[in-house]
KOLLO-356996 format. One line per 4 residues: number of its first residue (from 1); for each residue x, y, z of N, C-alpha, C. Coordinates in Angstrom, 1 decimal. Layout:
REM residues N
NUM	X/Y/Z/X/Y/Z/X/Y/Z | ...
***
This chain:
REM residues 84
1	53.0/-4.3/-96.7/51.7/-4.0/-96.2/51.6/-3.2/-95.1 | 50.9/-2.2/-95.1/50.8/-1.3/-93.7/49.5/-1.7/-93.1 | 49.6/-1.4/-91.7/48.6/-1.7/-90.8/47.3/-0.7/-90.8 | 46.0/-1.4/-91.1/44.9/-0.5/-91.0/44.8/0.3/-89.4
5	44.7/1.6/-89.4/44.7/2.8/-88.3/43.1/2.2/-87.4 | 42.9/2.2/-86.6/41.9/2.0/-85.6/40.8/2.9/-86.2 | 39.7/2.4/-85.9/38.4/3.2/-86.0/38.0/3.8/-84.7 | 38.0/5.1/-84.5/37.5/5.8/-83.5/36.0/6.1/-83.7
9	35.2/5.9/-82.5/33.8/6.2/-82.3/33.7/6.8/-81.1 | 32.6/7.7/-81.4/32.0/8.6/-79.8/31.5/7.5/-79.2 | 31.9/7.3/-78.1/31.5/6.6/-76.6/29.8/6.5/-76.7 | 29.6/8.2/-76.6/28.0/8.4/-76.4/27.4/7.7/-77.6
13	27.6/7.9/-78.8/27.3/7.9/-80.0/26.8/6.2/-80.0 | 28.2/5.3/-79.7/27.8/3.8/-79.8/27.1/3.5/-78.8 | 27.0/3.9/-77.4/26.2/3.5/-76.5/24.8/3.4/-76.8 | 24.6/4.5/-77.6/23.1/4.9/-78.1/22.9/3.9/-79.1
17	23.4/3.2/-80.1/23.6/2.4/-81.3/23.2/1.3/-80.4 | 24.1/0.7/-79.7/24.0/-0.6/-79.0/22.6/-0.8/-77.9 | 22.3/0.3/-77.5/21.1/0.3/-76.7/19.7/0.2/-77.7 | 19.8/0.5/-78.9/18.8/0.8/-79.8/18.8/-0.8/-80.6
21	19.9/-1.3/-80.4/20.0/-2.8/-80.9/19.2/-4.0/-80.1 | 19.3/-3.5/-79.1/19.1/-4.4/-77.8/17.7/-4.3/-77.5 | 17.1/-2.6/-77.7/15.9/-2.7/-77.9/14.9/-3.2/-79.0 | 15.6/-2.9/-80.0/15.1/-3.7/-81.1/14.9/-5.3/-81.2
25	15.7/-5.9/-80.3/15.9/-7.2/-80.0/14.8/-7.6/-79.0 | 14.0/-6.8/-78.4/13.0/-7.1/-77.4/13.3/-6.7/-76.1 | 14.4/-6.1/-75.5/14.7/-5.9/-74.2/13.9/-4.3/-74.1 | 13.7/-4.0/-72.9/13.1/-2.8/-72.6/13.9/-1.6/-72.4
29	14.0/-0.8/-72.5/14.6/0.7/-72.4/15.9/0.6/-71.3 | 15.4/0.5/-70.2/16.5/0.5/-69.2/17.6/-0.5/-69.2 | 17.3/-1.8/-69.3/17.9/-2.7/-69.8/18.9/-2.9/-70.9 | 18.5/-2.2/-71.9/18.9/-2.1/-73.2/19.8/-1.0/-72.9
33	19.8/0.1/-72.2/20.8/0.9/-71.8/21.9/0.1/-70.6 | 21.5/-0.4/-69.7/22.4/-1.4/-68.8/23.8/-2.0/-69.6 | 22.9/-2.9/-70.5/23.6/-3.9/-71.4/24.6/-3.0/-72.3 | 24.1/-1.9/-73.0/25.0/-1.1/-73.6/25.9/-0.6/-73.1
37	25.7/0.3/-72.0/26.8/0.6/-70.9/27.9/-0.3/-70.7 | 27.4/-1.5/-70.2/28.7/-2.7/-69.5/29.4/-3.0/-70.8 | 28.8/-2.8/-72.2/29.8/-3.2/-73.4/30.9/-2.2/-73.7 | 30.1/-1.1/-73.6/30.8/0.3/-74.0/31.8/0.3/-72.9
41	31.5/0.1/-71.8/32.6/0.3/-70.9/33.6/-0.7/-70.9 | 33.3/-1.7/-71.4/34.6/-2.7/-71.4/35.1/-2.5/-73.0 | 35.0/-1.9/-73.7/35.8/-1.2/-74.9/36.6/-0.3/-74.5 | 35.9/0.6/-73.7/36.7/1.9/-72.8/37.8/1.6/-71.9
45	37.7/0.2/-71.5/38.7/-0.1/-70.5/39.8/-0.8/-70.9 | 39.6/-1.2/-72.3/40.6/-1.9/-73.1/40.2/-3.3/-73.5 | 39.3/-3.8/-72.9/39.0/-5.0/-73.2/37.8/-5.4/-74.3 | 38.4/-5.3/-75.5/37.6/-5.3/-76.4/37.2/-6.3/-76.9
49	37.4/-7.6/-76.4/36.9/-8.7/-76.8/35.6/-9.2/-75.9 | 35.3/-8.3/-74.6/34.1/-8.3/-73.9/33.3/-7.1/-74.1 | 33.7/-6.4/-75.5/32.6/-5.0/-75.5/31.9/-5.6/-77.0 | 31.6/-4.1/-77.5/30.6/-4.1/-78.3/30.7/-5.4/-79.6
53	31.7/-5.9/-79.5/32.0/-7.0/-80.3/31.0/-8.1/-80.0 | 30.5/-8.2/-79.2/30.0/-9.3/-78.6/28.5/-9.1/-78.8 | 28.0/-7.8/-79.5/26.5/-7.5/-79.6/25.9/-8.7/-80.6 | 26.7/-8.7/-81.8/25.7/-9.9/-82.6/25.4/-11.4/-82.0
57	26.6/-11.5/-81.1/26.3/-12.9/-80.6/25.1/-12.7/-79.2 | 25.1/-11.6/-78.4/24.5/-11.6/-77.9/22.8/-11.7/-78.2 | 22.5/-10.8/-79.2/21.3/-10.9/-79.9/20.9/-12.2/-80.6 | 21.8/-12.7/-80.8/21.6/-14.1/-81.5/21.2/-15.2/-80.4
61	21.9/-15.0/-79.2/21.5/-16.1/-77.9/19.9/-15.4/-77.7 | 19.8/-14.2/-77.3/18.7/-13.6/-77.0/17.4/-14.0/-77.7 | 17.8/-14.1/-79.3/16.6/-14.3/-80.1/16.3/-16.0/-79.9 | 17.4/-16.8/-80.1/17.0/-18.0/-79.7/16.3/-18.5/-78.0
65	16.9/-17.7/-77.2/16.1/-18.2/-76.0/14.9/-17.7/-75.8 | 14.5/-16.7/-76.5/13.5/-15.9/-76.5/12.2/-16.9/-77.4 | 12.6/-17.7/-78.1/12.1/-19.0/-78.7/11.4/-19.8/-78.1 | 11.9/-20.3/-77.0/11.8/-21.1/-75.9/10.3/-20.6/-75.0
69	9.5/-19.8/-75.2/8.5/-19.3/-74.8/8.5/-18.1/-73.7 | 7.3/-17.2/-73.5/7.0/-16.4/-72.4/7.5/-17.0/-71.1 | 7.3/-18.4/-70.6/7.6/-18.6/-69.0/9.2/-18.9/-69.0 | 9.8/-18.5/-70.0/11.4/-18.5/-69.7/12.1/-17.3/-69.5
73	11.2/-15.8/-69.6/11.6/-14.6/-69.0/12.1/-14.5/-67.5 | 13.3/-13.9/-67.5/13.9/-13.6/-65.9/13.7/-12.3/-66.0 | 13.9/-11.8/-65.0/14.0/-10.7/-64.5/14.6/-9.3/-65.2 | 15.7/-9.4/-66.2/16.6/-8.9/-66.6/16.2/-8.9/-68.3
77	15.2/-9.4/-68.8/15.1/-8.6/-70.2/15.7/-10.3/-70.9 | 16.4/-10.8/-70.4/17.0/-12.1/-71.0/16.0/-13.1/-70.6 | 16.2/-14.4/-71.6/15.5/-15.3/-70.9/16.4/-16.7/-70.6 | 16.1/-17.3/-69.6/16.7/-18.6/-69.3/15.8/-20.1/-69.1
81	16.4/-21.0/-69.1/15.8/-22.2/-69.3/15.5/-22.7/-68.0 | 14.3/-23.1/-67.6/14.0/-23.2/-66.2/14.6/-24.8/-65.8 | 15.0/-24.9/-64.5/15.4/-26.2/-64.0/14.2/-26.6/-63.2 | 13.9/-27.7/-63.9/12.7/-28.4/-63.4/12.9/-29.7/-62.8
***
């Protein structure tokens, strides 16, 4: 069995794609771009487990927490539970 060669993707194209995913999930433009830049940068630095592979899980978390209601919104487009 031969090994599969790595998939090479243009970083700028990947950054735009990931930003679009987070924007579609409800983040505003600047927040989507920040998230995307950090994830793509992690891949470029060789930390693939902290890169774009995390997008599906982060979107799941975002969708689950958004269901908690608008009072859960924090300043970065993500939602968090209040500590009452």
